[in-house]
C-alpha positions in Angstrom: -24.6 -11.0 -22.6 -21.3 -9.4 -21.6 -19.4 -12.4 -23.1 -21.5 -12.2 -26.1 -20.7 -8.2 -26.5 -17.0 -9.1 -26.1 -16.9 -11.2 -29.0 -19.3 -9.5 -31.0 -17.4 -6.4 -30.8 -13.9 -8.0 -30.8 -14.9 -9.7 -34.2 -16.4 -6.6 -35.5 -13.1 -4.6 -34.8 -11.0 -7.2 -36.6 -13.2 -7.5 -39.4 -12.8 -3.4 -39.8 -9.3 -3.8 -39.8 -8.3 -1.9 -36.5 -5.0 -3.2 -34.9 -5.2 -6.4 -33.2 -4.0 -4.7 -29.9 -6.5 -1.9 -30.2 -9.2 -4.3 -30.6 -9.0 -6.5 -27.9 -8.5 -3.3 -25.8 -12.0 -1.6 -27.0 -13.9 -4.8 -27.5 -12.9 -5.1 -23.6 -14.3 -1.4 -22.7 -17.4 -2.2 -24.8 -18.1 -5.3 -22.7 -17.3 -3.4 -19.2 -19.3 -0.5 -19.9 -22.1 -2.9 -20.8 -22.0 -4.6 -17.4 -23.3 -2.5 -14.6 -21.1 -4.4 -12.1 -17.9 -2.5 -13.6 -16.5 0.8 -13.8 -15.0 2.4 -16.8 -11.7 2.3 -15.1 -11.8 -1.5 -15.4 -9.5 -1.3 -18.5 -7.0 1.4 -17.4 -6.4 -0.6 -14.1 -5.6 -4.2 -16.1 -3.8 -2.3 -18.8 -1.2 -1.0 -16.1 -1.5 -3.9 -14.0 -0.8 -6.3 -17.0 2.4 -4.4 -17.8 3.6 -4.1 -14.5 5.5 -7.7 -14.4 9.1 -8.4 -13.5 8.5 -11.6 -15.9 7.8 -9.4 -18.7 10.6 -7.4 -18.8 12.6 -10.3 -20.7 10.6 -9.6 -23.8 11.9 -6.1 -24.7 15.2 -7.3 -23.5 15.4 -10.7 -25.5 14.1 -8.8 -28.6 17.3 -5.9 -28.6 19.2 -9.0 -27.9 18.3 -10.4 -31.2 18.3 -6.9 -33.2 21.9 -6.7 -31.7 23.1 -10.0 -32.7 22.0 -9.7 -36.5 23.6 -6.2 -36.8 26.5 -6.9 -34.7 27.9 -9.7 -37.1 27.2 -12.8 -34.6 24.8 -14.1 -37.1 27.0 -14.2 -40.1 30.2 -15.6 -37.8 27.4 -18.5 -37.1 26.6 -19.2 -40.5 30.4 -19.4 -41.5 30.6 -22.2 -38.8 27.9 -24.5 -40.0 28.9 -23.9 -43.6 32.4 -25.2 -43.0 30.8 -28.4 -41.6 27.6 -29.1 -43.3 28.2 -26.8 -46.5 29.0 -29.5 -48.9 26.1 -31.8 -48.4 23.4 -32.2 -51.0 21.0 -29.4 -50.3 23.9 -28.3 -48.3 23.1 -24.3 -47.8 19.5 -24.8 -47.4 20.7 -27.5 -44.5 23.0 -24.7 -43.1 20.2 -22.2 -43.2 17.8 -24.5 -40.5 21.1 -25.1 -38.7 21.7 -21.7 -38.4 17.9 -20.5 -37.3 18.0 -23.1 -34.6 21.2 -21.8 -33.6 19.9 -18.1 -33.4 16.9 -19.1 -32.0 18.6 -20.0 -29.0 19.3 -16.5 -28.5 16.3 -14.3 -30.3 13.4 -15.6 -28.9 11.6 -14.2 -32.0 10.5 -15.7 -35.3 10.4 -13.1 -37.4 13.9 -11.9 -36.2 15.7 -14.9 -36.7 14.0 -15.1 -40.7 15.1 -11.4 -41.2 18.9 -11.9 -39.5 19.1 -15.2 -41.3 17.5 -14.8 -44.4 19.1 -11.8 -45.5 22.0 -13.7 -45.8 21.4 -17.1 -47.2 18.3 -16.5 -49.3 21.2 -14.7 -51.8 23.5 -17.7 -51.0 20.9 -20.6 -52.3 19.6 -18.4 -55.2 23.7 -17.8 -56.6 24.0 -22.0 -55.8 20.9 -22.2 -58.2 17.8 -22.9 -56.0 14.7 -21.6 -56.6 14.1 -18.5 -54.9 10.4 -19.7 -54.2 12.5 -22.7 -52.4 15.0 -20.3 -50.5 12.6 -18.2 -49.1 10.1 -21.0 -48.0 13.3 -22.4 -46.1 14.2 -19.3 -44.3 10.6 -18.5 -43.3 10.2 -22.1 -42.1 13.1 -22.1 -40.1 12.6 -18.8 -38.9 9.8 -20.3 -37.0 11.7 -22.5 -34.9 12.7 -19.0 -33.4 9.8 -19.1 -31.0 10.1 -22.8 -30.0 13.8 -23.5 -29.2 14.2 -21.7 -25.6 14.4 -18.7 -25.2 10.9 -17.5 -26.5 9.1 -14.6 -26.2 5.4 -16.5 -26.3 6.3 -18.9 -24.0 7.3 -15.9 -21.6 3.9 -14.7 -22.1 2.2 -17.9 -21.7 4.0 -18.7 -18.1 3.1 -14.9 -16.9 -0.3 -15.4 -18.0 -1.2 -19.1 -16.5 2.0 -18.9 -13.7 3.6 -21.5 -15.5 7.1 -22.2 -14.8 8.9 -20.2 -17.3 11.9 -22.2 -16.8 10.1 -25.4 -17.3 8.7 -23.7 -20.7 11.9 -23.2 -21.9 13.4 -26.5 -20.9 10.4 -28.2 -22.6 10.9 -26.4 -25.8 14.2 -27.8 -26.1 13.1 -31.4 -28.0 10.2 -29.8 -29.9 12.4 -27.5 -31.2 15.3 -30.1 -32.4 12.5 -32.5 -33.6 11.3 -29.8 -36.1 14.6 -28.5 -37.0 15.4 -31.9 -37.7 12.0 -32.8 -39.9 13.1 -29.4 -42.2 16.7 -30.8 -42.5 15.5 -34.2 -43.8 12.7 -32.3 -46.3 15.4 -30.1 -47.4 17.7 -32.8 -48.6 15.6 -35.3 -50.1 13.6 -32.2 -52.0 17.3 -31.1 -52.9 18.3 -34.6 -54.0 15.2 -34.6 -55.9 16.4 -31.3 -57.6 19.9 -32.1 -58.2 20.9 -28.8 -56.0 24.0 -30.1 -54.8 26.1 -28.0 -51.6 28.8 -25.8 -51.8 32.2 -26.4 -53.9 34.4 -25.0 -51.3 36.7 -27.7 -49.7 37.1 -26.8 -45.7 40.5 -28.4 -44.2 40.3 -28.9 -40.6 42.5 -26.3 -39.7 39.8 -23.7 -42.1 36.7 -25.6 -39.7 38.5 -24.6 -36.6 39.5 -21.1 -37.7 35.6 -20.6 -38.4 34.6 -21.8 -35.1 37.7 -19.8 -33.2 36.4 -16.9 -35.3 32.9 -17.2 -34.2 34.0 -18.3 -30.3 32.3 -15.2 -28.8 29.0 -15.5 -30.7 28.7 -19.7 -30.0 29.4 -19.1 -26.3 26.3 -16.4 -26.2 23.6 -19.7 -25.7 25.9 -21.4 -23.3 25.8 -18.3 -21.0 22.0 -17.6 -21.2 20.8 -20.8 -21.2 23.4 -22.3 -18.8 22.8 -19.3 -16.9 19.0 -20.0 -16.4 19.3 -23.7 -16.1 22.2 -23.3 -13.3 20.3 -21.2 -11.4 22.6 -18.3 -11.9 19.9 -16.0 -13.1 16.1 -16.0 -13.9 15.0 -15.6 -17.8 14.5 -11.9 -17.1 17.7 -11.7 -16.0 19.2 -13.8 -18.9 17.8 -11.4 -21.1 19.4 -8.5 -19.9 22.9 -10.6 -20.0 22.0 -11.6 -23.4 21.5 -8.0 -24.3 24.4 -6.7 -22.9 26.7 -9.6 -24.3 25.4 -8.8 -27.5 26.0 -5.3 -27.3 29.8 -6.3 -26.2 30.3 -8.8 -29.3 29.0 -6.4 -31.9 31.0 -3.3 -30.4 34.2 -4.8 -28.7 35.0 -8.2 -30.2 33.6 -7.9 -34.1 33.6 -4.0 -34.3 30.5 -4.0 -36.6 28.0 -2.4 -34.4 28.7 1.7 -34.9 26.7 4.4 -33.5 24.5 4.7 -36.8 23.7 0.6 -36.6 23.4 0.8 -32.9 20.7 3.9 -33.1 18.6 1.9 -36.0 18.6 -1.2 -34.0 17.4 0.0 -30.6 14.8 2.4 -32.5 13.5 -1.0 -34.0 13.4 -3.1 -30.9 11.6 -0.4 -28.9 9.0 0.3 -31.6 8.6 -3.8 -31.3 8.7 -3.8 -27.9 5.8 -0.5 -27.7 3.4 -3.0 -29.7 4.0 -5.9 -27.9 3.2 -4.6 -24.6 0.4 -2.5 -25.4 -1.2 -5.7 -26.6 -0.2 -7.6 -23.3 -1.7 -4.6 -21.4 -5.1 -4.8 -23.2 -4.9 -8.6 -23.4 -4.8 -8.7 -19.7 -8.0 -6.7 -19.3 -9.6 -8.9 -21.7 -8.4 -12.1 -20.0 -9.7 -10.9 -16.0 -13.1 -10.2 -18.2 -13.2 -13.7 -19.4 -12.2 -14.9 -16.1 -15.2 -12.8 -14.3 -17.7 -14.0 -16.8 -16.5 -17.6 -16.2 -16.4 -18.1 -20.1 -13.0 -20.4 -19.6 -15.5 -23.0 -17.8 -18.1 -22.8 -20.4 -15.8 -23.4 -23.1 -14.2 -26.5 -21.2 -17.8 -27.8 -20.6 -18.6 -27.5 -24.5 -15.7 -29.2 -25.7 -16.0 -32.0 -23.2 -19.3 -32.6 -24.0 -18.6 -32.6 -27.7 -16.5 -35.9 -27.1 -14.9 -37.7 -24.2 -12.4 -38.7 -26.2 -8.9 -37.1 -25.2 -7.6 -37.5 -28.8 -10.4 -35.9 -30.5 -10.5 -32.8 -28.0 -6.8 -32.3 -28.2 -7.4 -32.5 -32.2 -10.3 -29.9 -32.0 -8.1 -27.8 -29.6 -5.0 -27.8 -32.4 -7.5 -26.9 -35.3 -8.8 -23.8 -33.1 -5.3 -22.8 -32.7 -4.1 -23.1 -36.1 -7.2 -21.3 -37.3 -6.6 -18.5 -35.0 -3.0 -18.4 -36.1 -3.8 -17.3 -39.3 -5.5 -14.5 -38.0 -4.3 -13.7 -34.8 -0.5 -12.6 -33.8 1.2 -14.6 -31.5 0.7 -12.5 -28.3 -2.6 -11.4 -28.6 -3.5 -15.3 -28.9 -1.7 -16.6 -26.5 -2.9 -13.9 -24.1 -6.3 -14.3 -24.9 -6.2 -18.1 -25.6 -4.2 -19.5 -22.7 -6.7 -19.1 -19.9 -9.3 -20.3 -22.1 -7.9 -23.2 -23.2 -5.8 -24.8 -20.3 -8.5 -25.5 -18.1 -9.5 -27.8 -21.0 -6.4 -29.3 -21.6 -5.9 -30.0 -17.9 -9.6 -31.9 -17.9 -7.8 -34.4 -20.2 -4.5 -34.6 -18.4 -2.4 -32.4 -20.1 0.4 -30.5 -17.9 0.5 -27.0 -18.3 4.1 -26.9 -19.6 3.1 -29.9 -22.4 0.0 -27.6 -23.1 2.1 -24.7 -23.3 4.3 -26.1 -26.2 1.6 -27.1 -27.9 0.4 -23.5 -28.2 3.5 -22.4 -28.9 4.0 -24.5 -31.8 0.6 -24.3 -32.8 1.2 -20.5 -33.3 4.6 -21.1 -35.0 3.0 -22.5 -37.4 0.7 -19.6 -38.0 3.8 -17.8 -38.8 3.6 -19.6 -42.1 0.0 -19.3 -42.8 -1.6 -16.5 -44.8 -3.5 -14.3 -44.4 -1.3 -13.0 -41.4 1.6 -15.4 -41.8 4.3 -12.7 -40.5 7.3 -15.0 -41.2 6.1 -15.2 -45.2 5.9 -11.2 -45.3 9.4 -10.7 -43.9 10.7 -13.5 -46.2 9.0 -11.6 -49.3 10.8 -8.3 -47.8 14.2 -10.0 -47.6 13.8 -11.5 -51.2 12.1 -8.1 -52.3 10.0 -10.1 -54.3 6.1 -11.1 -54.4 4.3 -12.7 -51.5 3.2 -15.2 -54.1 6.7 -16.5 -54.7 7.0 -17.4 -51.4 3.6 -19.2 -50.7 4.5 -21.4 -53.9 6.8 -23.9 -51.6 5.6 -23.2 -48.5 3.0 -26.1 -47.9 5.0 -28.8 -47.9 6.7 -27.2 -45.0 3.8 -26.6 -43.2 3.0 -30.0 -43.8 6.1 -31.2 -42.3 5.4 -29.3 -39.2 2.1 -30.3 -38.8 3.2 -33.8 -38.6 5.8 -32.8 -35.9 2.9 -31.0 -34.0 0.9 -34.5 -33.9 3.4 -36.0 -32.3 4.4 -33.3 -30.0 0.7 -33.1 -28.9 0.3 -37.0 -28.3 3.7 -38.0 -27.2 4.2 -36.0 -23.6 7.7 -37.1 -23.2 8.9 -35.1 -25.8 7.9 -32.1 -23.7 8.1 -33.4 -20.3 11.2 -35.1 -19.8 13.5 -32.6 -20.2 11.7 -30.5 -17.3 11.3 -33.8 -15.3 14.8 -33.9 -15.1 15.5 -30.6 -13.8 13.1 -31.6 -11.3 10.6 -29.4 -12.1 6.9 -29.5 -11.0 4.5 -30.3 -13.9 
């Protein structure tokens, strides 16, 4: 009965449009009060315990680093480099958008932040070159979702903390899925733009100009090498890497590129604090929710139900993917990861998946959720960037979702895509 109260109350609160984090907290409180074995301080204790975690400190720091990069001119210089080398290809401006989003993902860890930072520059450039605005916004929204797949990734940190999985292993496992999706989106852009007759830029860059663009962006290009090289080289933990990323982004914006003034800095820090406050409140409430699930043995019951439906590994994984895709439509990444990871990981392990492989499956599913209404946060960010209605963004988004779903199937059923690099690093799967 406690489990029934938990999920029924959560559903009611969500239908009433109560914010997701508050819905999780209130439903947990209702279930705890219904159970005579628990006290009314249950949720308070776990709200504090859930936020009191060294690995979780990476989240506000990566959020801050991404915002500082966008405000400090780092993203614009990365765009200049990629445009110099790839801009003249068929659909070159769209391809540049995807590649830059992949690069920005290597330091931001956030999908919406990637859309905002890159889309605000690249969408006007695509429209100016004659691209349909709907396609330009769809490219930015879809490519921005790679921000949570290529490490560092905030959802990977949340999954690692919630399940006890190596965050470094998850980061390493995210490279190949992120690159796979990036290449698939590039291929889609090339084919679609060729059909539409959209050429690249007319500007011809000499080798000297290309090298000059690289030199101008050298501080921006070094950033992901410092962060990821430091993590995989054992110089610092993912949390310490997040601190390094934030400090380095600040130094680049203030001292190297001199575009981050006091007004921009205040606005950037305020925005990062707002995002962090919301995220940490959700994590704290979700920790209490997860603890209650464990006490009521709900993960074990879900595992038994799914295994009873079919003994086929293919079918069970397909059902899990369908569930995650549906959840991604209506729930933000952070609460979805905190709530579902402890429930579904035992199911995944029962059919032979490693925690790292399953973690990447969850991340990719929820990244696709950035593009699916009614939540679809990347869609709303893109529409805001393009100063247009959501319907304009939705017009061309289905083909990008289809492409990402194809990549999801490959990632789900080919473990080598997520496990090869962690194995090479010697991480225990």
